[in-house]
TIFI-615372 format. One record per residue (C-alpha): x, y, z; residue in three letters. Coordinates in steps of 0.5 Angstrom, whole numbers, plus 500, padded with zeros to 3 digits. Layout:
REM TIFI-615372
(atom (X Y Z) "ALA"),
...
//
This chain:
REM TIFI-615372
(atom (308 522 787) "MET"),
(atom (305 524 780) "THR"),
(atom (300 529 779) "THR"),
(atom (295 531 774) "ILE"),
(atom (292 538 773) "ARG"),
(atom (285 538 772) "LEU"),
(atom (279 542 774) "THR"),
(atom (274 540 780) "ALA"),
(atom (269 538 774) "ALA"),
(atom (274 535 770) "GLN"),
(atom (277 530 776) "ALA"),
(atom (270 528 778) "LEU"),
(atom (268 526 771) "VAL"),
(atom (275 522 770) "ARG"),
(atom (274 519 777) "TYR"),
(atom (267 517 775) "LEU"),
(atom (269 514 769) "ALA"),
(atom (274 510 772) "ALA"),
(atom (269 506 777) "GLN"),
(atom (267 499 775) "ARG"),
(atom (263 494 777) "THR"),
(atom (262 486 775) "GLU"),
(atom (256 483 773) "ILE"),
(atom (255 476 771) "ASP"),
(atom (263 475 771) "GLY"),
(atom (264 481 766) "ALA"),
(atom (267 488 768) "GLU"),
(atom (263 494 766) "LEU"),
(atom (263 501 768) "PRO"),
(atom (259 502 774) "ILE"),
(atom (256 509 771) "PHE"),
(atom (252 508 765) "ALA"),
(atom (252 515 764) "GLY"),
(atom (250 522 766) "VAL"),
(atom (244 526 765) "TRP"),
(atom (245 533 764) "ALA"),
(atom (241 539 763) "ILE"),
(atom (246 545 763) "PHE"),
(atom (245 552 766) "GLY"),
(atom (249 558 769) "HIS"),
(atom (251 553 775) "GLY"),
(atom (254 547 771) "ASN"),
(atom (255 549 763) "VAL"),
(atom (262 552 763) "ALA"),
(atom (265 547 768) "ALA"),
(atom (261 541 768) "MET"),
(atom (259 541 761) "GLY"),
(atom (266 542 758) "GLU"),
(atom (269 536 762) "ALA"),
(atom (263 532 760) "LEU"),
(atom (264 534 753) "HIS"),
(atom (271 532 753) "ALA"),
(atom (269 525 756) "ALA"),
(atom (265 523 750) "GLY"),
(atom (263 515 750) "ASP"),
(atom (268 514 757) "ALA"),
(atom (262 517 761) "LEU"),
(atom (256 518 756) "PRO"),
(atom (252 525 757) "THR"),
(atom (244 524 756) "TYR"),
(atom (240 531 755) "ARG"),
(atom (234 531 759) "GLY"),
(atom (228 535 758) "HIS"),
(atom (226 536 766) "ASN"),
(atom (231 535 772) "GLU"),
(atom (226 531 776) "GLN"),
(atom (224 527 769) "GLY"),
(atom (232 525 768) "MET"),
(atom (233 523 775) "ALA"),
(atom (227 519 775) "LEU"),
(atom (230 515 769) "ALA"),
(atom (237 514 772) "ALA"),
(atom (233 511 778) "ILE"),
(atom (229 507 774) "ALA"),
(atom (235 505 770) "TYR"),
(atom (239 503 777) "ALA"),
(atom (232 499 779) "LYS"),
(atom (232 495 773) "ALA"),
(atom (240 493 774) "MET"),
(atom (238 491 781) "ARG"),
(atom (243 496 783) "ARG"),
(atom (249 494 780) "ARG"),
(atom (250 500 775) "ARG"),
(atom (247 507 776) "MET"),
(atom (247 514 773) "MET"),
(atom (249 521 775) "ALA"),
(atom (245 527 774) "CYS"),
(atom (247 534 774) "THR"),
(atom (243 541 774) "SER"),
(atom (244 548 775) "SER"),
(atom (243 551 781) "ILE"),
(atom (236 554 783) "GLY"),
(atom (230 550 780) "PRO"),
(atom (234 546 776) "GLY"),
(atom (237 543 783) "ALA"),
(atom (230 543 787) "THR"),
(atom (227 540 781) "ASN"),
(atom (231 533 783) "MET"),
(atom (229 533 790) "VAL"),
(atom (223 529 789) "THR"),
(atom (227 524 785) "ALA"),
(atom (232 524 791) "ALA"),
(atom (226 522 795) "ALA"),
(atom (224 517 790) "VAL"),
(atom (231 514 791) "ALA"),
(atom (231 514 798) "HIS"),
(atom (225 511 800) "VAL"),
(atom (226 505 795) "ASN"),
(atom (233 504 797) "ARG"),
(atom (236 506 790) "LEU"),
(atom (243 509 788) "PRO"),
(atom (243 515 784) "VAL"),
(atom (249 521 784) "LEU"),
(atom (246 528 784) "LEU"),
(atom (251 533 782) "LEU"),
(atom (247 540 783) "PRO"),
(atom (250 546 782) "GLY"),
(atom (251 551 788) "ASP"),
(atom (253 558 790) "VAL"),
(atom (260 561 789) "PHE"),
(atom (264 558 795) "ALA"),
(atom (268 565 794) "GLY"),
(atom (262 569 795) "ARG"),
(atom (264 575 791) "ALA"),
(atom (258 576 787) "PRO"),
(atom (253 574 792) "ASP"),
(atom (247 574 791) "PRO"),
(atom (248 570 784) "VAL"),
(atom (242 569 780) "LEU"),
(atom (237 564 783) "GLN"),
(atom (241 564 790) "GLN"),
(atom (236 562 796) "VAL"),
(atom (239 567 801) "GLU"),
(atom (238 565 809) "ASP"),
(atom (237 571 813) "PHE"),
(atom (240 568 819) "ALA"),
(atom (245 563 816) "ASP"),
(atom (250 564 810) "ALA"),
(atom (252 557 809) "THR"),
(atom (245 555 807) "VAL"),
(atom (243 554 799) "SER"),
(atom (237 551 796) "ALA"),
(atom (241 545 795) "ASN"),
(atom (240 544 803) "ASP"),
(atom (233 541 801) "CYS"),
(atom (237 535 799) "PHE"),
(atom (239 533 806) "ARG"),
(atom (233 529 809) "PRO"),
(atom (232 525 802) "VAL"),
(atom (240 524 801) "SER"),
(atom (243 518 804) "ARG"),
(atom (249 522 804) "GLN"),
(atom (250 530 803) "PHE"),
(atom (256 534 801) "ASP"),
(atom (257 541 799) "ARG"),
(atom (264 541 795) "ILE"),
(atom (267 548 796) "SER"),
(atom (274 546 795) "ARG"),
(atom (277 542 789) "PRO"),
(atom (281 537 794) "GLU"),
(atom (275 536 798) "GLN"),
(atom (273 531 792) "LEU"),
(atom (279 526 794) "LEU"),
(atom (275 524 800) "ALA"),
(atom (268 526 798) "ALA"),
(atom (268 521 792) "LEU"),
(atom (270 515 795) "PRO"),
(atom (265 516 801) "ARG"),
(atom (260 517 795) "ALA"),
(atom (261 510 792) "MET"),
(atom (261 507 798) "ALA"),
(atom (254 509 800) "VAL"),
(atom (252 508 793) "LEU"),
(atom (255 500 793) "THR"),
(atom (253 498 800) "ASP"),
(atom (247 494 800) "PRO"),
(atom (245 496 807) "ALA"),
(atom (245 504 806) "VAL"),
(atom (244 504 798) "CYS"),
(atom (241 511 796) "GLY"),
(atom (241 517 793) "PRO"),
(atom (248 521 794) "VAL"),
(atom (248 529 793) "THR"),
(atom (254 533 792) "LEU"),
(atom (253 540 791) "ALA"),
(atom (258 543 787) "LEU"),
(atom (260 550 788) "CYS"),
(atom (260 553 781) "GLN"),
(atom (267 557 782) "ASP"),
(atom (270 551 785) "THR"),
(atom (268 546 779) "GLN"),
(atom (272 551 775) "ALA"),
(atom (278 551 780) "GLU"),
(atom (284 547 778) "ALA"),
(atom (288 543 783) "PHE"),
(atom (294 538 782) "ASP"),
(atom (291 531 783) "TRP"),
(atom (295 525 784) "PRO"),
(atom (294 520 778) "GLU"),
(atom (293 514 782) "ALA"),
(atom (286 517 784) "PHE"),
(atom (284 516 777) "PHE"),
(atom (286 508 777) "ALA"),
(atom (280 504 775) "PRO"),
(atom (277 501 781) "ARG"),
(atom (272 495 782) "LEU"),
(atom (266 495 786) "TRP"),
(atom (263 489 788) "ARG"),
(atom (257 488 792) "ILE"),
(atom (258 485 799) "ARG"),
(atom (253 479 801) "ARG"),
(atom (253 479 809) "PRO"),
(atom (252 473 812) "ALA"),
(atom (247 472 818) "PRO"),
(atom (250 472 825) "ASP"),
(atom (250 465 828) "SER"),
(atom (245 466 833) "LEU"),
(atom (240 470 829) "GLU"),
(atom (240 464 824) "LEU"),
(atom (239 459 830) "ALA"),
(atom (233 463 832) "GLU"),
(atom (230 464 826) "ALA"),
(atom (231 456 824) "ALA"),
(atom (228 454 830) "ALA"),
(atom (222 459 829) "LEU"),
(atom (221 456 822) "LEU"),
(atom (221 449 825) "ARG"),
(atom (216 450 830) "ALA"),
(atom (211 454 825) "ALA"),
(atom (205 450 823) "ARG"),
(atom (203 455 818) "ALA"),
(atom (209 459 815) "PRO"),
(atom (208 464 810) "LEU"),
(atom (214 468 806) "ILE"),
(atom (213 475 804) "VAL"),
(atom (218 477 798) "ALA"),
(atom (220 484 798) "GLY"),
(atom (224 488 793) "GLY"),
(atom (231 485 797) "GLY"),
(atom (230 479 793) "VAL"),
(atom (231 482 786) "HIS"),
(atom (237 486 789) "TYR"),
(atom (240 480 791) "ALA"),
(atom (239 476 785) "GLY"),
(atom (235 471 790) "ALA"),
(atom (229 470 786) "ALA"),
(atom (231 462 784) "GLN"),
(atom (234 461 791) "ALA"),
(atom (227 464 794) "LEU"),
(atom (223 459 789) "ALA"),
(atom (228 453 791) "ASP"),
(atom (227 455 799) "PHE"),
(atom (220 455 798) "ALA"),
(atom (219 449 794) "THR"),
(atom (224 445 799) "ALA"),
(atom (220 447 805) "HIS"),
(atom (213 447 802) "ALA"),
(atom (212 454 805) "ILE"),
(atom (207 459 800) "PRO"),
(atom (210 466 798) "VAL"),
(atom (206 472 798) "ALA"),
(atom (209 478 794) "GLU"),
(atom (210 486 795) "THR"),
(atom (209 491 790) "GLN"),
(atom (217 491 790) "ALA"),
(atom (218 483 790) "GLY"),
(atom (212 482 785) "LYS"),
(atom (215 477 779) "SER"),
(atom (220 474 784) "ALA"),
(atom (216 468 783) "LEU"),
(atom (213 467 776) "ALA"),
(atom (205 468 777) "HIS"),
(atom (204 460 776) "ASP"),
(atom (209 458 781) "HIS"),
(atom (205 453 785) "PRO"),
(atom (207 456 791) "LEU"),
(atom (206 463 789) "ASN"),
(atom (199 466 793) "LEU"),
(atom (200 473 789) "GLY"),
(atom (200 480 792) "ALA"),
(atom (199 481 799) "ILE"),
(atom (196 487 803) "GLY"),
(atom (192 492 801) "VAL"),
(atom (192 491 794) "THR"),
(atom (193 483 795) "GLY"),
(atom (190 477 793) "SER"),
(atom (185 473 797) "SER"),
(atom (189 467 797) "ALA"),
(atom (195 471 800) "ALA"),
(atom (191 475 805) "ASN"),
(atom (187 469 807) "GLN"),
(atom (194 466 809) "ALA"),
(atom (197 472 812) "ALA"),
(atom (191 472 817) "ALA"),
(atom (192 465 819) "GLU"),
(atom (200 465 819) "ALA"),
(atom (203 463 825) "ASP"),
(atom (210 465 822) "LEU"),
(atom (212 470 817) "VAL"),
(atom (219 470 814) "LEU"),
(atom (219 477 811) "ALA"),
(atom (225 477 806) "VAL"),
(atom (228 484 803) "GLY"),
(atom (221 488 805) "THR"),
(atom (220 495 809) "ARG"),
(atom (214 492 811) "LEU"),
(atom (210 498 809) "ALA"),
(atom (203 499 810) "ASP"),
(atom (200 497 804) "PHE"),
(atom (204 490 805) "THR"),
(atom (202 489 813) "THR"),
(atom (194 492 811) "GLY"),
(atom (196 498 816) "SER"),
(atom (199 493 821) "ASN"),
(atom (192 489 821) "ALA"),
(atom (193 484 816) "LEU"),
(atom (197 479 820) "PHE"),
(atom (191 477 825) "ALA"),
(atom (193 470 828) "ASN"),
(atom (195 473 835) "PRO"),
(atom (201 467 836) "ALA"),
(atom (204 470 829) "MET"),
(atom (212 471 830) "ARG"),
(atom (215 475 825) "LEU"),
(atom (222 473 822) "VAL"),
(atom (225 479 818) "SER"),
(atom (231 477 813) "LEU"),
(atom (234 484 811) "ASN"),
(atom (241 487 809) "VAL"),
(atom (239 493 813) "GLN"),
(atom (238 492 821) "PRO"),
(atom (233 498 821) "PHE"),
(atom (228 494 817) "ASP"),
(atom (230 487 820) "ALA"),
(atom (228 490 827) "ALA"),
(atom (221 493 825) "LYS"),
(atom (215 490 828) "ARG"),
(atom (219 487 834) "HIS"),
(atom (221 482 829) "ALA"),
(atom (226 476 830) "ALA"),
(atom (232 479 826) "PRO"),
(atom (236 476 821) "LEU"),
(atom (241 481 818) "VAL"),
(atom (244 478 812) "ALA"),
(atom (243 479 804) "ASP"),
(atom (237 475 802) "ALA"),
(atom (241 470 797) "LEU"),
(atom (246 469 803) "ALA"),
(atom (240 469 808) "GLY"),
(atom (236 464 804) "LEU"),
(atom (242 459 803) "ALA"),
(atom (244 459 811) "ALA"),
(atom (236 458 813) "LEU"),
(atom (236 452 807) "ASP"),
(atom (242 449 810) "ALA"),
(atom (239 450 818) "ALA"),
(atom (232 447 816) "LEU"),
(atom (235 441 812) "ALA"),
(atom (229 436 811) "GLY"),
(atom (224 440 814) "HIS"),
(atom (218 441 811) "ARG"),
(atom (211 445 813) "ALA"),
(atom (205 441 815) "PRO"),
(atom (202 438 809) "ALA"),
(atom (195 441 811) "ALA"),
(atom (197 448 811) "TRP"),
(atom (200 447 804) "ALA"),
(atom (193 444 802) "ALA"),
(atom (189 450 805) "ARG"),
(atom (193 455 802) "THR"),
(atom (193 451 795) "GLN"),
(atom (186 451 795) "ALA"),
(atom (185 458 796) "ALA"),
(atom (188 459 789) "LEU"),
(atom (183 457 784) "PRO"),
(atom (178 462 786) "PRO"),
(atom (183 467 786) "TRP"),
(atom (185 466 779) "ARG"),
(atom (178 465 777) "GLU"),
(atom (177 472 780) "ALA"),
(atom (183 475 776) "VAL"),
(atom (180 472 769) "ARG"),
(atom (173 475 770) "ALA"),
(atom (176 482 772) "ALA"),
(atom (181 482 766) "THR"),
(atom (176 478 761) "ALA"),
(atom (175 482 754) "ALA"),
(atom (169 486 754) "GLY"),
(atom (165 491 750) "ASN"),
(atom (164 497 754) "ALA"),
(atom (166 503 750) "GLU"),
(atom (170 505 757) "ARG"),
(atom (173 499 760) "PRO"),
(atom (175 498 767) "THR"),
(atom (183 499 769) "ASP"),
(atom (182 491 770) "ALA"),
(atom (180 490 763) "GLN"),
(atom (185 494 760) "VAL"),
(atom (190 490 764) "ILE"),
(atom (188 484 761) "GLY"),
(atom (188 487 754) "ALA"),
(atom (195 489 755) "VAL"),
(atom (197 482 758) "GLN"),
(atom (194 478 752) "ARG"),
(atom (198 482 747) "ALA"),
(atom (205 482 750) "LEU"),
(atom (211 477 749) "PRO"),
(atom (213 474 756) "ASP"),
(atom (219 478 756) "SER"),
(atom (216 485 756) "ALA"),
(atom (217 489 762) "VAL"),
(atom (211 493 765) "ILE"),
(atom (212 500 768) "VAL"),
(atom (207 504 772) "ALA"),
(atom (207 508 779) "ALA"),
(atom (202 512 781) "ALA"),
(atom (194 512 782) "GLY"),
(atom (189 506 781) "GLY"),
(atom (194 502 776) "LEU"),
(atom (199 500 781) "PRO"),
(atom (194 497 786) "GLY"),
(atom (190 493 780) "GLU"),
(atom (197 491 777) "LEU"),
(atom (199 488 784) "HIS"),
(atom (193 484 784) "LYS"),
(atom (192 482 777) "LEU"),
(atom (198 482 773) "TRP"),
(atom (201 475 771) "GLN"),
(atom (208 476 771) "ALA"),
(atom (212 471 767) "LYS"),
(atom (219 472 771) "GLY"),
(atom (224 476 775) "PRO"),
(atom (225 483 772) "GLY"),
(atom (218 483 768) "THR"),
(atom (214 488 773) "TYR"),
(atom (217 495 775) "HIS"),
(atom (213 499 779) "LEU"),
(atom (215 505 783) "GLU"),
(atom (210 504 789) "TYR"),
(atom (215 506 795) "GLY"),
(atom (214 513 794) "TYR"),
(atom (208 513 789) "SER"),
(atom (211 518 785) "CYS"),
(atom (206 521 779) "MET"),
(atom (210 523 773) "GLY"),
(atom (215 517 774) "TYR"),
(atom (212 513 769) "GLU"),
(atom (215 515 762) "VAL"),
(atom (221 517 765) "ALA"),
(atom (222 510 769) "GLY"),
(atom (220 507 762) "GLY"),
(atom (226 510 759) "LEU"),
(atom (231 508 764) "GLY"),
(atom (228 501 764) "VAL"),
(atom (229 501 756) "LYS"),
(atom (236 504 757) "LEU"),
(atom (238 498 762) "ALA"),
(atom (234 493 758) "MET"),
(atom (234 495 750) "PRO"),
(atom (233 488 748) "GLU"),
(atom (226 488 751) "ARG"),
(atom (219 491 750) "GLU"),
(atom (218 496 755) "VAL"),
(atom (210 498 756) "VAL"),
(atom (208 504 760) "VAL"),
(atom (201 504 763) "LEU"),
(atom (199 511 766) "LEU"),
(atom (193 515 767) "GLY"),
(atom (192 522 764) "ASP"),
(atom (193 525 771) "GLY"),
(atom (201 522 771) "SER"),
(atom (201 524 764) "TRP"),
(atom (199 531 765) "LEU"),
(atom (204 532 771) "MET"),
(atom (210 529 767) "MET"),
(atom (211 526 760) "HIS"),
(atom (217 530 757) "ALA"),
(atom (222 524 757) "GLU"),
(atom (218 521 752) "LEU"),
(atom (222 527 747) "ALA"),
(atom (228 524 750) "SER"),
(atom (226 517 748) "ALA"),
(atom (225 519 741) "VAL"),
(atom (231 523 741) "MET"),
(atom (235 517 743) "LEU"),
(atom (231 512 739) "GLY"),
(atom (229 508 745) "LEU"),
(atom (222 505 743) "LYS"),
(atom (217 505 749) "LEU"),
(atom (210 503 748) "VAL"),
(atom (205 508 752) "VAL"),
(atom (198 506 754) "VAL"),
(atom (195 512 757) "LEU"),
(atom (188 511 760) "LEU"),
(atom (184 517 760) "ASP"),
(atom (179 517 766) "ASN"),
(atom (178 524 766) "GLY"),
(atom (182 526 772) "GLY"),
(atom (184 523 778) "PHE"),
(atom (180 517 778) "GLY"),
(atom (183 513 784) "CYS"),
(atom (183 519 789) "ILE"),
(atom (176 520 787) "ASP"),
(atom (174 513 789) "ARG"),
(atom (178 514 796) "LEU"),
(atom (174 520 797) "GLN"),
(atom (168 517 796) "ARG"),
(atom (170 511 800) "ALA"),
(atom (171 515 806) "THR"),
(atom (164 519 806) "GLY"),
(atom (167 525 802) "GLY"),
(atom (163 529 796) "ALA"),
(atom (166 528 789) "ARG"),
(atom (170 534 789) "PHE"),
(atom (177 537 785) "ASN"),
(atom (179 530 783) "ASN"),
(atom (175 528 777) "LEU"),
(atom (176 534 772) "LEU"),
(atom (168 535 772) "ALA"),
(atom (168 536 779) "ASP"),
(atom (174 541 779) "ALA"),
(atom (173 549 779) "ARG"),
(atom (173 551 771) "GLN"),
(atom (171 556 766) "ALA"),
(atom (169 551 761) "ALA"),
(atom (170 543 760) "PRO"),
(atom (177 542 758) "PRO"),
(atom (178 538 752) "ALA"),
(atom (185 535 752) "PHE"),
(atom (188 532 746) "ASP"),
(atom (193 527 749) "PHE"),
(atom (195 524 742) "ALA"),
(atom (196 530 739) "ALA"),
(atom (201 532 745) "GLN"),
(atom (205 525 744) "ALA"),
(atom (205 526 736) "ALA"),
(atom (208 533 737) "GLY"),
(atom (214 530 741) "LEU"),
(atom (215 525 735) "GLY"),
(atom (212 519 738) "ALA"),
(atom (207 515 734) "ILE"),
(atom (200 517 737) "ALA"),
(atom (194 512 736) "LEU"),
(atom (187 513 739) "THR"),
(atom (182 507 741) "VAL"),
(atom (176 505 744) "THR"),
(atom (175 499 748) "GLY"),
(atom (179 493 749) "THR"),
(atom (179 490 742) "ALA"),
(atom (182 496 739) "GLU"),
(atom (187 497 744) "LEU"),
(atom (189 490 743) "GLU"),
(atom (190 491 735) "ALA"),
(atom (194 498 737) "ALA"),
(atom (198 494 741) "LEU"),
(atom (200 489 736) "ALA"),
(atom (202 495 731) "THR"),
(atom (206 499 737) "ALA"),
(atom (210 492 738) "LEU"),
(atom (211 492 731) "ALA"),
(atom (213 499 730) "ALA"),
(atom (221 502 731) "THR"),
(atom (219 508 735) "ARG"),
(atom (215 510 741) "SER"),
(atom (208 509 741) "THR"),
(atom (203 512 745) "VAL"),
(atom (196 509 745) "ILE"),
(atom (190 513 748) "VAL"),
(atom (184 510 751) "LEU"),
(atom (178 513 755) "ARG"),
(atom (177 509 761) "THR"),
(atom (172 508 767) "ASP"),
(atom (174 512 773) "PRO"),
(atom (169 509 778) "ALA"),
(atom (170 502 778) "THR"),
(atom (176 498 781) "GLY"),
(atom (177 490 782) "THR"),
(atom (172 488 788) "ALA"),
(atom (176 482 789) "ALA"),
(atom (182 481 794) "GLY"),
(atom (185 487 798) "GLY"),
(atom (185 489 805) "HIS"),
(atom (183 495 809) "TRP"),
(atom (188 501 809) "TRP"),
(atom (188 506 814) "ASP"),
(atom (186 513 811) "VAL"),
(atom (184 517 817) "ALA"),
(atom (176 519 816) "VAL"),
(atom (174 526 820) "PRO"),
(atom (172 525 827) "GLU"),
(atom (167 531 826) "VAL"),
(atom (163 532 819) "SER"),
(atom (156 535 817) "ALA"),
(atom (155 529 812) "ARG"),
(atom (152 523 814) "PRO"),
(atom (156 519 809) "ALA"),
(atom (163 521 813) "VAL"),
(atom (160 520 820) "ARG"),
(atom (158 513 817) "ALA"),
(atom (165 512 814) "ALA"),
(atom (168 514 821) "ARG"),
(atom (164 509 825) "ALA"),
(atom (167 504 820) "GLU"),
(atom (174 507 821) "TYR"),
(atom (174 506 828) "GLU"),
(atom (171 499 828) "ARG"),
(atom (177 497 824) "ARG"),
(atom (182 501 828) "VAL"),
(atom (181 497 834) "ARG"),
(atom (184 491 830) "LYS"),
(atom (190 495 828) "GLN"),
(atom (197 492 831) "GLY"),
(atom (194 485 830) "GLY"),
(atom (199 480 831) "ALA"),
(atom (204 484 834) "LEU"),
(atom (209 478 836) "PRO"),
(atom (206 478 843) "ARG"),
(atom (208 471 844) "THR"),
(atom (215 469 846) "PRO"),
(atom (218 463 843) "PRO"),
(atom (215 457 847) "GLY"),
(atom (210 460 851) "ALA"),
(atom (202 459 850) "GLU"),
(atom (199 464 845) "PRO"),
(atom (195 470 848) "LEU"),
(atom (187 470 847) "ASP"),
(atom (186 475 841) "PRO"),
//
């Protein structure tokens, strides 16, 4: 056996550079690069190894470990999990800064390889700088924080452990069912230690994403339920995008005359004007989609986790006879809510269902009823997003202005606060991949970093980031990375004076205005933030505008520019779109001195009594139970 002597860090880098993927018939490196912030726990060994790799495994410098990891996660999402990135940090805060990002990847089922430095395996210099010491367990380090938010966790304390750990990591990162973050905590002395590695370990390897086909019995049950349904509805989730099944979904819905509603992760699977697209579903859903969901007797959930925003906190599907068929590559998700599971890749599952339903179409009366709900909803969208003269426009009016200014191929990026709900309802996605929302973990601070990751994945497209002042203040450092790399972003920063979305929620649950808007927070003097100056200080073009007309003009300027532009405008924190939507379970205090809270509690208890509606209580062939 021929061997080569390398340090553990050098071997890891060489292995990652050799891993390949296939996209549209072209073979590419599966790792597009490594994000790195160096410190004493990774600069000597990992830094030297990455420098030697050069363009074989490009290194990108981050400005915040969480931000760089979020950029890596957004890249993987934009690439539909076909390509990914790795992130390396020092020990201590450099490592734990990435824990939030790991949770984002975990919840959203997205691949990222995290390589935090760790303590000395040999323990001779313990306790080292930034070492977290557990009084009862000497094997614990700060990196154990990654365990609950990693699909796989390993601590590398001997170089040769990588011979098993790296192939296991790749198996997780490329498995559509268990895909998520992998953490390999690298003891810093081990990184620098040499070993005689088999040369065959570094041979290029092609990783193909498998497409599991459905079980024949599960397929037969799902087809029978669909054939028997009088009011079927498809709920499209993120799995449609990851499986590359958007066209298959459109063909399936058309062939069988079944309307489609979209989750946050599933939005843009169908173009907004597709005749069967009822729009967003759930808490931030359209009236057309939610009306269909309330009446549906069969819901085919495709590639969705069925989170509370999708199910209206398990109160949306109100038909007591409703049956749920869950097509999902992950058995854990396919079995939720007592569904009839159809465990399969979304593309393979839709193809098999299509064949099993050959010639079958949903009743024409159901199609007509769901279609009739679309014109009123589209008029509500038009009214909410229409241009206005207000000095402080609503989020909906801002969305309308951005929509009018952008080319159809542009990608919109957002994450937390009120914007995701408004975008889910109102944004008119032109096609797959044009709508990029992180709402599984709703991570404030994802937006700018996420936009950078999307731009890395889609350099030919305009990438437009929408965020509020709250998210901006939490994290915008990766704007500097975008400027450094020459990756142009257009950032629209809505200054509503604090956390406007949560202020509205606070008041909706009977609470007093408190600690959300800046005006309602403890302060010595009113803050005077200059967001445009902050953006300009990081090297971006900075524009401050008033109202939607000036915003549209500024967007034209930004789109024509060759470097990143940040557009700042003040907006109305108090007004959300009243049309559409559904109840969301936010627990209201049972005891309060405030009459408004007691009234909100009474309404909450009324709503909770309807929760769990349409659990599949009716077995196939049985008569529906009374509501």
